[in-house]
N, CA, C and O atoms as a Tinker XYZ file with bonds, in Angstrom:
   340  protein
     1  N      1.017000   -1.178000    0.037000    73     2
     2  CA    -0.190000    0.007000    0.019000    64     1     3
     3  C      0.970000    1.220000    0.238000    63     2     4     5
     4  O      1.867000    1.318000    1.075000    81     3
     5  N      0.528000    2.176000   -0.978000    73     3     6
     6  CA     1.256000    3.548000   -0.753000    64     5     7
     7  C      0.356000    4.459000    0.315000    63     6     8     9
     8  O     -0.774000    4.266000    0.762000    81     7
     9  N      1.155000    5.350000    0.503000    73     7    10
    10  CA     0.811000    6.585000    1.299000    64     9    11
    11  C     -0.459000    6.933000    1.053000    63    10    12    13
    12  O     -1.279000    7.026000    1.967000    81    11
    13  N     -0.758000    7.166000   -0.228000    73    11    14
    14  CA    -2.180000    7.920000   -0.446000    64    13    15
    15  C     -3.206000    6.673000   -0.233000    63    14    16    17
    16  O     -4.388000    6.975000   -0.072000    81    15
    17  N     -2.947000    5.670000   -0.224000    73    15    18
    18  CA    -4.052000    4.548000    0.000000    64    17    19
    19  C     -4.572000    4.581000    1.580000    63    18    20    21
    20  O     -5.729000    4.607000    2.001000    81    19
    21  N     -3.545000    4.573000    2.171000    73    19    22
    22  CA    -3.735000    4.813000    3.679000    64    21    23
    23  C     -4.213000    5.873000    4.079000    63    22    24    25
    24  O     -5.058000    5.722000    4.962000    81    23
    25  N     -3.964000    7.110000    3.715000    73    23    26
    26  CA    -4.786000    8.385000    3.742000    64    25    27
    27  C     -6.275000    8.293000    3.269000    63    26    28    29
    28  O     -7.171000    8.715000    4.001000    81    27
    29  N     -6.509000    7.807000    2.192000    73    27    30
    30  CA    -8.024000    7.522000    1.824000    64    29    31
    31  C     -8.789000    6.702000    2.902000    63    30    32    33
    32  O     -9.903000    6.977000    3.347000    81    31
    33  N     -8.046000    5.709000    3.228000    73    31    34
    34  CA    -8.725000    4.530000    4.125000    64    33    35
    35  C     -9.147000    5.463000    5.320000    63    34    36    37
    36  O    -10.298000    5.592000    5.738000    81    35
    37  N     -8.092000    6.052000    5.768000    73    35    38
    38  CA    -8.312000    6.976000    7.049000    64    37    39
    39  C     -9.336000    8.069000    7.109000    63    38    40    41
    40  O     -9.982000    8.395000    8.105000    81    39
    41  N     -9.400000    8.610000    5.864000    73    39    42
    42  CA   -10.618000    9.761000    5.526000    64    41    43
    43  C    -11.895000    9.182000    5.434000    63    42    44    45
    44  O    -12.915000    9.769000    5.796000    81    43
    45  N    -11.866000    7.843000    4.875000    73    43    46
    46  CA   -13.129000    7.108000    4.696000    64    45    47
    47  C    -13.548000    6.720000    6.316000    63    46    48    49
    48  O    -14.706000    6.797000    6.727000    81    47
    49  N    -12.660000    6.392000    6.953000    73    47    50
    50  CA   -13.231000    5.987000    8.274000    64    49    51
    51  C    -13.537000    7.094000    9.341000    63    50    52    53
    52  O    -14.260000    6.966000   10.329000    81    51
    53  N    -12.773000    8.316000    8.908000    73    51    54
    54  CA   -13.242000    9.608000    9.899000    64    53    55
    55  C    -14.580000   10.154000    9.237000    63    54    56    57
    56  O    -15.249000   10.947000    9.899000    81    55
    57  N    -14.975000    9.811000    8.077000    73    55    58
    58  CA   -16.269000   10.507000    7.374000    64    57    59
    59  C    -17.381000    9.347000    7.792000    63    58    60    61
    60  O    -18.531000    9.753000    7.955000    81    59
    61  N    -17.180000    8.254000    7.936000    73    59    62
    62  CA   -18.184000    7.125000    8.076000    64    61    63
    63  C    -18.601000    6.911000    9.544000    63    62    64    65
    64  O    -19.751000    6.817000    9.973000    81    63
    65  N    -17.447000    6.851000   10.230000    73    63    66
    66  CA   -17.553000    6.366000   11.650000    64    65    67
    67  C    -17.263000    7.323000   12.676000    63    66    68    69
    68  O    -16.716000    6.958000   13.716000    81    67
    69  N    -17.594000    8.558000   12.465000    73    67    70
    70  CA   -17.423000    9.536000   13.508000    64    69    71
    71  C    -18.599000    9.389000   14.781000    63    70    72    73
    72  O    -19.745000    8.999000   14.561000    81    71
    73  N    -18.242000    9.661000   15.736000    73    71    74
    74  CA   -19.305000    9.426000   16.753000    64    73    75
    75  C    -19.675000   10.746000   17.356000    63    74    76    77
    76  O    -18.865000   11.665000   17.477000    81    75
    77  N    -21.069000   10.816000   17.772000    73    75    78
    78  CA   -21.365000   12.231000   18.357000    64    77    79
    79  C    -20.758000   12.175000   19.821000    63    78    80    81
    80  O    -20.794000   11.198000   20.569000    81    79
    81  N    -20.171000   13.463000   20.096000    73    79    82
    82  CA   -19.680000   13.627000   21.430000    64    81    83
    83  C    -20.433000   14.522000   22.160000    63    82    84    85
    84  O    -20.928000   15.545000   21.686000    81    83
    85  N    -20.528000   14.158000   23.302000    73    83    86
    86  CA   -21.472000   14.857000   24.600000    64    85    87
    87  C    -20.798000   15.223000   25.706000    63    86    88    89
    88  O    -19.894000   14.484000   26.095000    81    87
    89  N    -21.084000   16.343000   26.373000    73    87    90
    90  CA   -20.337000   16.851000   27.551000    64    89    91
    91  C    -21.273000   16.048000   28.797000    63    90    92    93
    92  O    -22.452000   15.700000   28.737000    81    91
    93  N    -20.316000   15.900000   29.906000    73    91    94
    94  CA   -21.040000   15.162000   31.078000    64    93    95
    95  C    -20.674000   16.353000   32.168000    63    94    96    97
    96  O    -19.537000   16.818000   32.256000    81    95
    97  N    -21.627000   16.724000   32.868000    73    95    98
    98  CA   -21.308000   17.680000   33.934000    64    97    99
    99  C    -21.214000   16.672000   35.098000    63    98   100   101
   100  O    -21.379000   15.453000   35.053000    81    99
   101  N    -20.897000   17.497000   36.201000    73    99   102
   102  CA   -20.516000   16.684000   37.477000    64   101   103
   103  C    -21.987000   16.231000   38.134000    63   102   104   105
   104  O    -21.927000   15.130000   38.681000    81   103
   105  N    -23.156000   16.810000   38.174000    73   103   106
   106  CA   -24.260000   16.231000   38.573000    64   105   107
   107  C    -24.909000   15.081000   37.883000    63   106   108   109
   108  O    -25.501000   14.207000   38.516000    81   107
   109  N    -24.791000   15.082000   36.533000    73   107   110
   110  CA   -25.333000   14.120000   35.904000    64   109   111
   111  C    -24.252000   12.882000   35.845000    63   110   112   113
   112  O    -24.610000   11.744000   35.544000    81   111
   113  N    -22.882000   13.226000   36.167000    73   111   114
   114  CA   -22.035000   11.908000   36.342000    64   113   115
   115  C    -22.600000   11.359000   37.605000    63   114   116   117
   116  O    -22.896000   10.172000   37.747000    81   115
   117  N    -22.749000   12.367000   38.603000    73   115   118
   118  CA   -23.086000   11.689000   40.134000    64   117   119
   119  C    -24.382000   10.925000   39.811000    63   118   120   121
   120  O    -24.504000    9.799000   40.294000    81   119
   121  N    -25.236000   11.367000   39.139000    73   119   122
   122  CA   -26.458000   10.510000   39.174000    64   121   123
   123  C    -26.055000    9.215000   38.439000    63   122   124   125
   124  O    -26.301000    8.106000   38.912000    81   123
   125  N    -25.444000    9.396000   37.298000    73   123   126
   126  CA   -25.181000    7.899000   36.556000    64   125   127
   127  C    -24.477000    7.063000   37.608000    63   126   128   129
   128  O    -24.843000    5.890000   37.671000    81   127
   129  N    -23.581000    7.444000   38.399000    73   127   130
   130  CA   -22.717000    6.817000   39.391000    64   129   131
   131  C    -23.560000    6.213000   40.511000    63   130   132   133
   132  O    -23.271000    5.146000   41.054000    81   131
   133  N    -24.578000    6.931000   40.811000    73   131   134
   134  CA   -25.408000    6.440000   42.018000    64   133   135
   135  C    -26.536000    5.323000   41.442000    63   134   136   137
   136  O    -27.040000    4.357000   42.014000    81   135
   137  N    -26.731000    5.866000   40.034000    73   135   138
   138  CA   -28.105000    4.708000   39.487000    64   137   139
   139  C    -27.308000    3.476000   39.339000    63   138   140   141
   140  O    -27.826000    2.457000   39.797000    81   139
   141  N    -26.129000    3.371000   38.780000    73   139   142
   142  CA   -25.232000    2.308000   38.522000    64   141   143
   143  C    -24.903000    1.442000   39.813000    63   142   144   145
   144  O    -24.847000    0.213000   39.845000    81   143
   145  N    -24.713000    2.240000   40.778000    73   143   146
   146  CA   -24.346000    1.471000   42.394000    64   145   147
   147  C    -25.646000    0.793000   42.536000    63   146   148   149
   148  O    -25.682000   -0.438000   42.512000    81   147
   149  N    -26.863000    1.591000   42.702000    73   147   150
   150  CA   -27.849000    0.918000   43.166000    64   149   151
   151  C    -28.215000   -0.410000   42.164000    63   150   152   153
   152  O    -28.587000   -1.476000   42.652000    81   151
   153  N    -28.076000   -0.224000   40.834000    73   151   154
   154  CA   -28.429000   -1.388000   40.002000    64   153   155
   155  C    -27.569000   -2.446000   40.429000    63   154   156   157
   156  O    -28.066000   -3.535000   40.715000    81   155
   157  N    -26.373000   -2.260000   40.505000    73   155   158
   158  CA   -25.163000   -3.210000   40.874000    64   157   159
   159  C    -25.605000   -3.999000   42.215000    63   158   160   161
   160  O    -25.589000   -5.229000   42.198000    81   159
   161  N    -25.970000   -3.350000   43.289000    73   159   162
   162  CA   -26.448000   -3.952000   44.537000    64   161   163
   163  C    -27.644000   -4.816000   44.350000    63   162   164   165
   164  O    -27.828000   -5.846000   44.998000    81   163
   165  N    -28.485000   -4.336000   43.399000    73   163   166
   166  CA   -29.765000   -4.772000   43.250000    64   165   167
   167  C    -29.596000   -6.184000   42.692000    63   166   168   169
   168  O    -30.150000   -7.176000   43.165000    81   167
   169  N    -28.798000   -6.176000   41.669000    73   167   170
   170  CA   -28.724000   -7.377000   40.857000    64   169   171
   171  C    -27.874000   -8.393000   41.802000    63   170   172   173
   172  O    -28.214000   -9.575000   41.855000    81   171
   173  N    -26.740000   -7.902000   42.563000    73   171   174
   174  CA   -26.195000   -8.779000   43.647000    64   173   175
   175  C    -27.052000   -9.303000   44.613000    63   174   176   177
   176  O    -26.850000  -10.484000   44.895000    81   175
   177  N    -27.957000   -8.730000   45.193000    73   175   178
   178  CA   -28.790000   -9.152000   46.162000    64   177   179
   179  C    -29.680000  -10.323000   45.626000    63   178   180   181
   180  O    -29.979000  -11.323000   46.278000    81   179
   181  N    -30.110000  -10.009000   44.162000    73   179   182
   182  CA   -31.064000  -10.820000   43.822000    64   181   183
   183  C    -30.222000  -12.048000   43.262000    63   182   184   185
   184  O    -30.929000  -12.842000   42.640000    81   183
   185  N    -29.007000  -12.355000   43.330000    73   183   186
   186  CA   -28.296000  -13.289000   42.587000    64   185   187
   187  C    -28.023000  -13.984000   44.037000    63   186   188   189
   188  O    -28.036000  -15.214000   43.985000    81   187
   189  N    -27.786000  -13.437000   45.280000    73   187   190
   190  CA   -27.274000  -13.869000   46.683000    64   189   191
   191  C    -28.764000  -14.593000   47.021000    63   190   192   193
   192  O    -28.769000  -15.747000   47.449000    81   191
   193  N    -29.898000  -13.933000   46.830000    73   191   194
   194  CA   -31.103000  -14.765000   47.272000    64   193   195
   195  C    -31.239000  -16.136000   46.684000    63   194   196   197
   196  O    -31.430000  -17.214000   47.248000    81   195
   197  N    -31.062000  -15.770000   45.122000    73   195   198
   198  CA   -31.325000  -17.306000   44.332000    64   197   199
   199  C    -30.267000  -18.242000   44.787000    63   198   200   201
   200  O    -30.658000  -19.397000   44.956000    81   199
   201  N    -28.935000  -17.986000   45.039000    73   199   202
   202  CA   -27.921000  -19.071000   45.483000    64   201   203
   203  C    -28.468000  -19.633000   46.866000    63   202   204   205
   204  O    -28.452000  -20.840000   47.106000    81   203
   205  N    -28.978000  -18.639000   47.809000    73   203   206
   206  CA   -29.625000  -19.059000   49.080000    64   205   207
   207  C    -30.546000  -19.860000   48.829000    63   206   208   209
   208  O    -30.452000  -20.896000   49.487000    81   207
   209  N    -31.522000  -19.804000   48.051000    73   207   210
   210  CA   -32.660000  -20.602000   48.098000    64   209   211
   211  C    -32.272000  -21.842000   47.746000    63   210   212   213
   212  O    -32.657000  -22.810000   48.402000    81   211
   213  N    -31.347000  -22.000000   46.517000    73   211   214
   214  CA   -30.700000  -23.300000   46.057000    64   213   215
   215  C    -30.328000  -24.026000   47.032000    63   214   216   217
   216  O    -30.837000  -25.111000   47.313000    81   215
   217  N    -29.066000  -23.288000   47.854000    73   215   218
   218  CA   -28.567000  -24.318000   49.018000    64   217   219
   219  C    -29.545000  -24.567000   49.903000    63   218   220   221
   220  O    -29.446000  -25.657000   50.465000    81   219
   221  N    -30.584000  -23.801000   50.243000    73   219   222
   222  CA   -31.579000  -24.193000   51.444000    64   221   223
   223  C    -32.251000  -25.608000   50.894000    63   222   224   225
   224  O    -32.290000  -26.650000   51.549000    81   223
   225  N    -32.723000  -25.442000   49.678000    73   223   226
   226  CA   -33.158000  -26.542000   49.150000    64   225   227
   227  C    -32.354000  -27.981000   49.013000    63   226   228   229
   228  O    -32.897000  -29.059000   49.255000    81   227
   229  N    -30.880000  -27.829000   48.556000    73   227   230
   230  CA   -30.302000  -28.754000   48.503000    64   229   231
   231  C    -30.083000  -29.444000   50.031000    63   230   232   233
   232  O    -30.158000  -30.654000   50.245000    81   231
   233  N    -29.855000  -28.616000   50.843000    73   231   234
   234  CA   -29.738000  -28.994000   52.298000    64   233   235
   235  C    -30.839000  -29.885000   52.647000    63   234   236   237
   236  O    -30.634000  -30.953000   53.224000    81   235
   237  N    -32.242000  -29.395000   52.245000    73   235   238
   238  CA   -33.120000  -30.162000   53.009000    64   237   239
   239  C    -33.330000  -31.618000   52.124000    63   238   240   241
   240  O    -33.601000  -32.674000   52.695000    81   239
   241  N    -33.183000  -31.518000   50.832000    73   239   242
   242  CA   -33.031000  -32.715000   50.232000    64   241   243
   243  C    -32.127000  -33.608000   50.683000    63   242   244   245
   244  O    -32.498000  -34.773000   50.826000    81   243
   245  N    -30.790000  -33.241000   50.988000    73   243   246
   246  CA   -29.782000  -34.079000   51.578000    64   245   247
   247  C    -30.155000  -34.688000   52.961000    63   246   248   249
   248  O    -29.895000  -35.871000   53.181000    81   247
   249  N    -30.722000  -33.953000   53.842000    73   247   250
   250  CA   -31.173000  -34.356000   54.890000    64   249   251
   251  C    -32.346000  -35.519000   54.775000    63   250   252   253
   252  O    -32.318000  -36.573000   55.410000    81   251
   253  N    -33.313000  -35.153000   53.906000    73   251   254
   254  CA   -34.250000  -36.526000   53.746000    64   253   255
   255  C    -33.784000  -37.518000   53.090000    63   254   256   257
   256  O    -34.390000  -38.587000   53.161000    81   255
   257  N    -32.618000  -37.413000   52.307000    73   255   258
   258  CA   -32.117000  -38.604000   51.793000    64   257   259
   259  C    -31.079000  -39.455000   52.826000    63   258   260   261
   260  O    -30.907000  -40.669000   52.717000    81   259
   261  N    -30.384000  -38.571000   53.900000    73   259   262
   262  CA   -29.599000  -39.152000   54.922000    64   261   263
   263  C    -30.671000  -39.906000   55.711000    63   262   264   265
   264  O    -30.380000  -40.989000   56.218000    81   263
   265  N    -31.894000  -39.387000   55.838000    73   263   266
   266  CA   -32.805000  -40.001000   56.886000    64   265   267
   267  C    -33.587000  -41.177000   56.183000    63   266   268   269
   268  O    -34.038000  -42.067000   56.903000    81   267
   269  N    -33.784000  -41.235000   54.740000    73   267   270
   270  CA   -34.243000  -42.499000   54.165000    64   269   271
   271  C    -33.294000  -43.647000   54.239000    63   270   272   273
   272  O    -33.615000  -44.827000   54.385000    81   271
   273  N    -31.874000  -43.082000   54.102000    73   271   274
   274  CA   -30.866000  -44.230000   54.265000    64   273   275
   275  C    -30.518000  -44.788000   55.733000    63   274   276   277
   276  O    -30.097000  -45.916000   55.988000    81   275
   277  N    -30.762000  -43.845000   56.558000    73   275   278
   278  CA   -30.819000  -44.477000   58.015000    64   277   279
   279  C    -32.023000  -45.599000   58.263000    63   278   280   281
   280  O    -31.872000  -46.706000   58.779000    81   279
   281  N    -33.057000  -45.112000   57.842000    73   279   282
   282  CA   -34.190000  -45.753000   57.659000    64   281   283
   283  C    -34.133000  -47.225000   57.228000    63   282   284   285
   284  O    -34.590000  -48.188000   57.845000    81   283
   285  N    -33.481000  -47.217000   56.041000    73   283   286
   286  CA   -33.412000  -48.285000   55.319000    64   285   287
   287  C    -32.484000  -49.336000   56.124000    63   286   288   289
   288  O    -32.780000  -50.506000   56.364000    81   287
   289  N    -31.133000  -48.571000   56.537000    73   287   290
   290  CA   -30.121000  -49.425000   57.223000    64   289   291
   291  C    -30.867000  -50.069000   58.572000    63   290   292   293
   292  O    -30.562000  -51.195000   58.966000    81   291
   293  N    -31.827000  -49.288000   59.212000    73   291   294
   294  CA   -32.424000  -49.897000   60.470000    64   293   295
   295  C    -33.197000  -51.090000   60.347000    63   294   296   297
   296  O    -33.265000  -52.049000   61.116000    81   295
   297  N    -33.930000  -50.817000   58.949000    73   295   298
   298  CA   -35.033000  -51.895000   58.584000    64   297   299
   299  C    -34.224000  -52.877000   58.154000    63   298   300   301
   300  O    -34.663000  -53.941000   58.590000    81   299
   301  N    -33.113000  -53.061000   57.416000    73   299   302
   302  CA   -32.204000  -54.099000   57.155000    64   301   303
   303  C    -31.785000  -54.971000   58.648000    63   302   304   305
   304  O    -31.771000  -56.195000   58.775000    81   303
   305  N    -31.512000  -54.106000   59.529000    73   303   306
   306  CA   -30.751000  -54.701000   60.955000    64   305   307
   307  C    -32.018000  -55.315000   61.417000    63   306   308   309
   308  O    -31.880000  -56.492000   61.752000    81   307
   309  N    -33.188000  -54.845000   61.523000    73   307   310
   310  CA   -34.310000  -55.335000   62.348000    64   309   311
   311  C    -34.826000  -56.839000   61.460000    63   310   312   313
   312  O    -35.197000  -57.855000   62.047000    81   311
   313  N    -34.754000  -56.706000   60.060000    73   311   314
   314  CA   -35.049000  -58.102000   59.485000    64   313   315
   315  C    -33.808000  -59.064000   59.560000    63   314   316   317
   316  O    -34.085000  -60.255000   59.701000    81   315
   317  N    -32.656000  -58.765000   59.496000    73   315   318
   318  CA   -31.887000  -59.677000   59.794000    64   317   319
   319  C    -31.659000  -60.290000   61.087000    63   318   320   321
   320  O    -31.311000  -61.469000   61.131000    81   319
   321  N    -31.831000  -59.565000   62.218000    73   319   322
   322  CA   -32.008000  -59.737000   63.488000    64   321   323
   323  C    -33.294000  -60.779000   63.729000    63   322   324   325
   324  O    -33.208000  -61.689000   64.553000    81   323
   325  N    -34.322000  -60.586000   63.043000    73   323   326
   326  CA   -35.667000  -61.445000   63.227000    64   325   327
   327  C    -35.232000  -63.011000   62.400000    63   326   328   329
   328  O    -35.573000  -64.129000   62.787000    81   327
   329  N    -34.506000  -62.729000   61.340000    73   327   330
   330  CA   -34.329000  -63.888000   60.804000    64   329   331
   331  C    -33.318000  -64.974000   61.579000    63   330   332   333
   332  O    -33.358000  -66.199000   61.468000    81   331
   333  N    -32.443000  -64.215000   62.359000    73   331   334
   334  CA   -31.330000  -65.170000   63.110000    64   333   335
   335  C    -32.091000  -65.697000   64.403000    63   334   336   337
   336  O    -31.667000  -66.740000   64.901000    81   335
   337  N    -33.147000  -65.080000   64.967000    73   335   338
   338  CA   -33.739000  -65.533000   66.041000    64   337   339
   339  C    -34.743000  -66.851000   65.715000    63   338   340
   340  O    -35.371000  -67.389000   66.627000    81   339
């Protein structure tokens, strides 16, 4: 590529892909910061509540499974002691 081709490429980019600029004063920036912070903590809280509910359900199912296993073991012990007697 020669130098003129590169210049034409940059001119094309500057003409077709320029973005509008805007000024941001302190009060608007502060409002955006506050809103962003509130949204962050809202999403974080919702995620924590979801994980907490998931863990509570897993714990309940685990306790039920352990109780069923203990019951099955006790039933096996009772039947084996009856057959020996």
